[in-house]
C-alpha positions in Angstrom: 0.0 0.0 0.0 1.3 3.4 -0.9 1.8 5.8 2.0 -1.2 8.1 2.6 -0.7 11.9 2.5 -2.7 14.8 3.9 -3.2 17.9 1.7 -5.0 20.9 3.1 -7.4 22.9 1.0 -5.8 26.4 0.6 -9.1 28.1 -0.1 -10.0 30.5 2.7 -6.6 30.5 4.4 -5.2 33.8 5.6 -1.5 34.7 5.2 -0.4 33.1 8.5 -2.3 30.0 7.8 -0.7 29.7 4.4 2.7 29.9 6.0 1.8 27.1 8.4 0.2 25.0 5.8 3.3 23.0 4.8 4.4 22.1 8.3 0.9 21.3 9.3 0.4 19.0 6.3 3.7 17.3 7.2 2.5 16.8 10.8 -0.9 15.5 9.7 0.7 13.2 7.1 3.1 11.8 9.7 0.3 11.1 12.1 -1.8 9.4 9.4 1.1 7.3 8.2 1.9 6.1 11.8 -1.8 5.4 12.4 -2.0 3.4 9.1 1.0 1.3 10.2 -0.5 0.6 13.6 -3.9 -0.2 12.3 -2.5 -2.4 9.5 -0.2 -4.3 12.0 -3.2 -4.9 14.4 -5.8 -5.6 11.7 -8.0 -8.6 12.8 -10.7 -8.8 10.2 -12.8 -5.9 11.3 -15.2 -4.3 8.7 -14.1 -1.3 6.7 -16.2 1.2 8.7 -14.5 0.1 11.9 -11.0 0.3 10.4 -11.8 3.8 9.0 -12.8 5.0 12.5 -9.7 3.4 14.0 -7.6 5.3 11.5 -9.2 8.5 12.4 -8.9 7.9 16.2 -5.3 6.8 15.9 -4.4 9.8 13.7 -6.0 12.2 16.1 -4.2 10.5 19.1 -0.9 11.3 17.4 -1.6 15.0 17.1 -1.5 17.9 19.6 -5.0 18.1 21.2 -5.6 21.6 19.6 -4.7 20.3 16.1 -6.6 17.0 16.7 -9.7 19.0 17.6 -9.7 20.9 14.4 -8.8 18.0 12.2 -11.8 17.1 10.0 -10.5 15.0 7.2 -12.3 13.9 4.1 -13.7 10.6 5.4 -14.0 9.2 1.9 -10.2 9.4 1.6 -9.8 7.8 5.1 -12.1 5.0 4.1 -10.1 4.4 0.9 -7.1 3.8 3.1 -9.2 1.5 5.3 -10.3 -0.5 2.3 -6.7 -0.9 1.3 -5.9 -2.2 4.7 -8.8 -4.6 4.7 -7.9 -5.9 1.2 -4.2 -5.9 2.1 -3.3 -4.0 -1.1 -2.9 -0.7 -2.8 -5.2 2.3 -2.2 -6.6 3.4 -5.6 
């Protein structure tokens, strides 16, 4: 499975938020990749919906509480990663 990556939507960001966008994307991506590795390593046949929720919970647990509270990812994308874990293959 290819490593998942978080990309923030730049629309509506002010100048300060734009400057922080790259480092924040890096932090979110790192947390998602670590969560993906943990969930994949502990996958025990759960349904996709449960794996998707575990990915979200694990990703948020790897973030500063303030960042985690504001992290509202595209759940369709999270579920694509979950499907890849369940199938044991590449996310498309």
